[in-house]
N, C-alpha and C positions, 0 to 999 in steps of 0.2 A: 509420584504419578508415572506410570506409562504413556507417553503422547506420540501420535504421528503425525508428524509436519509435513503438509502438500507442498511443494515447490519452495524444500528448504535447500537447495541449491542457487537460488536466486538471491537478490539483494536484500529484502525484508526476513524473506525467509530464514536465510543463514543468520541474520543478526540476534532474531527471535530464538533459531534453535541454539545459539550460543549463550542466549539468557536463560534459556530453559535449563541448560544442562548447567550453568553455574548455580541456578536455584537448586539443582540436587534431584533433578529428573530424569527419566529413561526415555530418550529421544531416538525414534527411527524417521528419517527423511524420506519421502518416496517423491520422486521427481523424473522425468525424461530426458533432462538435460537439453531439451530444444533451445532453451535460452541459459538456463543456468551455468554452473560450472562446478565439476565435482568437488575440485579444491576449494571451493569454498564452504563446502560443508563441515563442520567443527568437528575434530578427531575423535571426540566423544559419544559423536549419533553415527549409527549404522544408515548407511545409503542403501537404498533399494533402487536401483532404475528400472522406470516402467509408468506406463497412464495409469491417470485414475480407473478408465474403463476396463482395464484389462489386470491390473495388478492390485486394485484396494483391498478387494475381498480376500484375496489369497493374504495380504499381509495384514487384516485385522482378524481373521477368522481362529477364534481359538488361542489369541497371543495374548488375551488378558491387558488389551488396551483400556484406558480409563477416558480417552478424549482426542479429538482431532483438532487442529490448527490449520485451515485450508488456505493458502497462500498461490498455490498454481492458477496461472490464468495467462490471456494474451491481454496485452495491457496498451497496446499502440493505436490511440485514436485514429490516426490517419490510415493506418493499417484496417481496422475494422470497417471503414468506412468503403474502402477497395475490396476487402475480401469480409464483407457479412456471415456468410455461410461458415467460414472458420471459426469466428469470434462465438457464434451460437452452438457449434460443436463444442467446440474446445472449452468455452468457460459454464455454459448449460448444461450439455450433455454429459460432460466429464463430470460436472458436479452432480448431477443426479444420480450418475454410477456410483458417485462416491457416498450420497446420502442412501442409496439403495444396499451397499457394502454395509456402512454402519448400521443399519437397522437388522440386516440378517446375522450381522455379527454380535450384535447387542451392544453397541459401543453408544452411551446415550446423549454425548456431550460434542458441541462443535463451535469454535470461534471463527469467523468468515472475513477474510480482509475483503472487503466491500470497498466502495468508492461515492465519494462526493458528486462524482459525476451523473450518478443516478437521478439526480436534482436537475439537471439541463442548466438551463438561464435562469438564476432564481430574481424571483420579484422583489425579494427584502435582503437586507444582510446585517448580519451575522445568519446564515443558514439554520433553520431548527429542524429537528427529525419531524416535526409534523408540518413541514410544508411540502406543498405538492412535487410529485416525482414526475419529470418531463425530460428522460434522457434525449440528446441531441444527435447520438451516434450509435452505433450497435454494440460499442464496447460498454458503453453504460445502459445500454439497454440488457445486454445480457446478464451484468451483475444485478440490475434490479428485478430480473428475474429468477437469480438464485434467492436473493431475500424472500422472494413470493414463494420459491420452494422449500424454505427452511422453515416459512411460518405453516405451512400446511403439513410437513413432516413433524413439526411439533404438536400440530392440532390433533393429526391422527396415529400418530405414532410413540407421542410423548417425548422425542428429542428436546433437549435443552439446547438452543441455538442464539449466540451473539454477533450481529453483524456491525462491524467497525466500518463508518465511513470518513474518508478524509481525502483531503486534494495531495500536495506536492508533502513527500518524505526526502531530508537531506541528511548530510553527517555519516559517519561510520562510528563502527565499534571494534577496535582495536584491528585486527587483521582483515574484518568483514566489512565490506562498503560496495558502493555502486560501479557495476561495470557491465556496461551495455554494447553490446555490439552496434546497435541503432541507438544512438544517444538524443533524446529528446527532452530533457530535464535543463532547465535555465543552470543550476548551479554547477553541475558536471561542467555545461557547455562553457559556461565563464572562465571553469577552471583549465580547460583545454587550452583557451587563449591564451592564460597567465603561463602555461608549460610549454607555449608554442607551438599547439598541435593545431590551432586555427590562430587565422590571421585577426579575424575580429570577431564581436559578437552584434547581434540585431537584436534592436528595441523596437517591436511592431508597434508604432504608434505611439506619439507624445503628447495626443491631444486629448485624452481622458480625461473625463470629470473627476481627477484625483488631484490629490496638491501637488505632485510632480508632473502630471499628463500621463505618465505611464500606469499600465495595468498594476491593479494591486492583490496576489495572491496568497494563499495560507501556504505556510511553511512548517514541518514537524522534523524533530530531531528523531533520527532512527530509533536511538534508544529510548526515548520517551513512548514512541509508538508501541514498541516491545513491551513494555512496563504495562501499555493500555490491552496488550494481549494477555500477559500473564495476569491481570486483574480480570478480565471478561472469563477466563476460566472458571475464577470463583462465582462470577455472575451468572453463567448457567444454569438454569432452573429447568426441571424436566416438565415437559409439555409448553414451554412456552419461550417464543422469539424475540429475543429483545435488539433494537437497533442503537447504535450510540453514534455520533459524530465525535470526530477528533480534531480539534484546532487550536491556534494559537490565540484567538479572539480580536486580533488586530489586522494581521497579514502584513505584507512587505512590496512595496512598489518594485518594478524590475530596476530601475535606478539605484534605489536602498541595495538591492543583491548586489551590483555589479560593483557599487562604492564600496561595500563591506568585502568582497572579494579583492578589492584594489589593495584596501588597509591589510590583509590577511596575508595577502601574497608577497606584498610590495611591488608587485608588476603593475605598469599602466594601465594593461587592458582596454585598447580598442573598443568605441561602442559606438555605433552608426543607427539613426533611425531609420526604420524601414515602414512601408504603408502598414495599414493595420490589416490582421488576418480577419477574417470572415467569422462572425459569430464569436469573437473572442470579447466576454462581459467587461465591464470597467474593474468591477470587485468581485474576488470569489474568497469567502470567510466563512469557516464552519463555526456555531457554536458548539462548545464542548460542556456547557453549563450541565447537563442532563446526567453525563458520565462521572462530570465531579461530584454533583449531590448525590449520585447513586452507588458510584465504586470509588470514589476519592482520589481518581485521578486527574492530575494536572501536568501540562508542560513545565519542564524546568529549565530546558537549554535553549539559549538565545538562538537569533541569526549568526553572531559571529560564532558560537560554539558549532553551529553546524559546518560553517565554510572553513573553520579550522580543521574539525576531524576530516571532512572530507579531504582538504588539502593534504595532510598527512597522509591518507591512504593513498591519493592520486599520485602521489610521489615514491611509494613503496617501489 
C-alpha cells in the first residue's frame, strides 16, 4: 500500500514508519518538524515538510494513496492548559484540514493516534471504550473532538476510520526512539537520572490506594503499539468509525518503574517523594479486550523490555 504518515518525524510516527517500510509498504511522511526530527524519518520514506492545513491536499491529490496514519499533534497536557487555543488549532483544526484533503483526494481510510486522556478521570478500571469521555484538559478535549469528526466523516462521506486510545508508550525500535525537547514521561526521566543528566526522580505521592502507595499507570512498548496501527489499517471499513483502547491490562506503579530501571541500568537512581499533583488518579489502566477480540492484537513486550530498549537508545 501507499501510505501517508503525518507526524512521522516524531517518536511514535518514526517507529511506525519503520515498521510499515519493513512490511513492504511505500511511505510518505508529512511533518512540520516543530517537535520532530528530520533524521528520525527512516531512509526508505520520503519526507515532505509542511503543515496539514497547507500541504495535505497537495501531497494526497492524484498520488494514489491508500490510507493515512495520523500522528501529528501537540501533546503536552500542561502546555494545553496554558495555551488552549494552540491545541484546538493544531490538533482539531489541522485534523479537519487533513480529513477534508482526504475527502477531496478520494482517500478513504485513516488510522488516528488518539489518547486515553479522552476519558478524563475514570470511575472504574480498567477503562472500556463504552466508558464516559470527560477530558480534564484541552489536550484530551481536542483529541476527543477529532474522534467526533472522524465519526461524522465516516457517516457523511464514507471514510473508514479507526481511533486508537492509549496512555503511556515506552521503548525503542532500533535507531528510532523517544527524544523530546521537553520531557514529561516517567521512563525517559528516570533513565536521564541513570545517565547522570538529572540528579534524582520525584515520586508525586506515596499514599495512594495502591499496593505500594504510588500511582499505577498503563505502559505499552512502542513496537507493540506500532503493530496495533498496522492491524488497524486492515480494520478500517468504509462508512464506519471504530474506537479501540490499547493497554497492558494491569499497569505498573511508579516505584515498579524506577526499580526496573535500576535493575536494567545498574545505577542506583535516587528517588524522593514529592507532594501529590492535583488531579492525579491513583490508577489509569485501559482494557484492550475489544481490539484483542476484533483484530487479534495483544501486547507482547513487558516493562523490562521497554526499559531495556529505551536505555540502549538513550546511550546512542
